[in-house]
C-alpha positions in Angstrom: -15.9 6.0 -16.0 -16.9 9.6 -15.8 -18.8 10.8 -18.9 -19.8 14.3 -19.7 -21.7 15.3 -22.9 -21.1 18.6 -24.6 -24.8 19.6 -24.3 -28.1 18.4 -22.8 -30.4 17.8 -25.9 -29.6 16.6 -29.4 -31.5 16.4 -32.7 -31.3 13.4 -35.0 -28.2 13.5 -37.2 -26.1 15.7 -34.7 -22.7 14.7 -33.5 -22.4 14.0 -29.8 -19.1 14.8 -28.1 -18.3 12.8 -25.0 -15.6 13.7 -22.6 -14.5 10.4 -21.1 -12.4 10.3 -17.9 -11.2 6.8 -17.0 -8.8 5.2 -14.5 -6.7 3.6 -17.3 -5.9 3.7 -21.1 -7.6 1.2 -23.4 -10.1 0.5 -26.1 -13.8 1.0 -25.9 -17.2 0.9 -27.5 -19.8 3.6 -27.5 -23.4 2.6 -28.3 -26.6 4.6 -28.7 -29.6 2.5 -27.5 -33.3 2.6 -27.0 -35.4 -0.3 -28.0 -32.4 -1.6 -30.0 -28.9 -0.5 -30.8 -29.0 2.5 -33.1 -25.4 3.4 -33.4 -21.9 2.2 -32.4 -18.4 3.7 -32.4 -15.2 2.0 -31.4 -12.4 4.2 -29.9 -9.0 4.0 -28.4 -8.2 6.1 -25.3 -4.5 7.0 -25.4 -4.7 8.5 -21.9 -7.1 8.7 -19.1 -9.0 11.7 -20.4 -10.3 11.7 -24.0 -13.0 13.2 -26.2 -14.9 10.9 -28.4 -17.6 11.5 -31.0 -20.6 9.6 -32.3 -23.3 10.6 -34.7 -26.9 10.4 -33.6 -28.8 8.4 -36.2 -31.4 10.2 -38.4 -34.0 7.5 -37.7 -33.9 7.8 -33.9 -37.2 9.2 -32.6 -37.7 9.9 -28.9 -35.3 9.2 -26.0 -32.2 7.1 -26.1 -29.2 6.5 -23.8 -25.4 6.2 -24.4 -23.4 3.3 -23.1 -19.6 3.4 -22.9 -17.6 0.2 -22.3 -13.8 0.3 -21.8 -11.2 -2.4 -21.6 -7.8 -1.8 -20.1 -4.8 -1.8 -22.4 -2.4 -4.7 -21.5 0.5 -2.2 -21.3 -1.3 0.0 -18.8 0.4 0.2 -15.4 -3.1 0.4 -13.7 -3.4 -3.4 -13.4 -5.5 -3.5 -10.2 -8.1 -0.8 -11.1 
């Protein structure tokens, strides 16, 4: 997966836009994590390039990271990716 954010820094409560480029279509999960999971967002990627959004929680203080997991759609022709 190739993930690009719409900007470098965010304040608590802001919406984060992620441009996700993947080798196949499917369903995925975005998480915001630090010492625990602060936010989650399920999504469906209808094609190999999609823009997804997740809100940064108000109670997050300090640095955090974003994790994106994607599972291939069973109907996707990219079986061996």
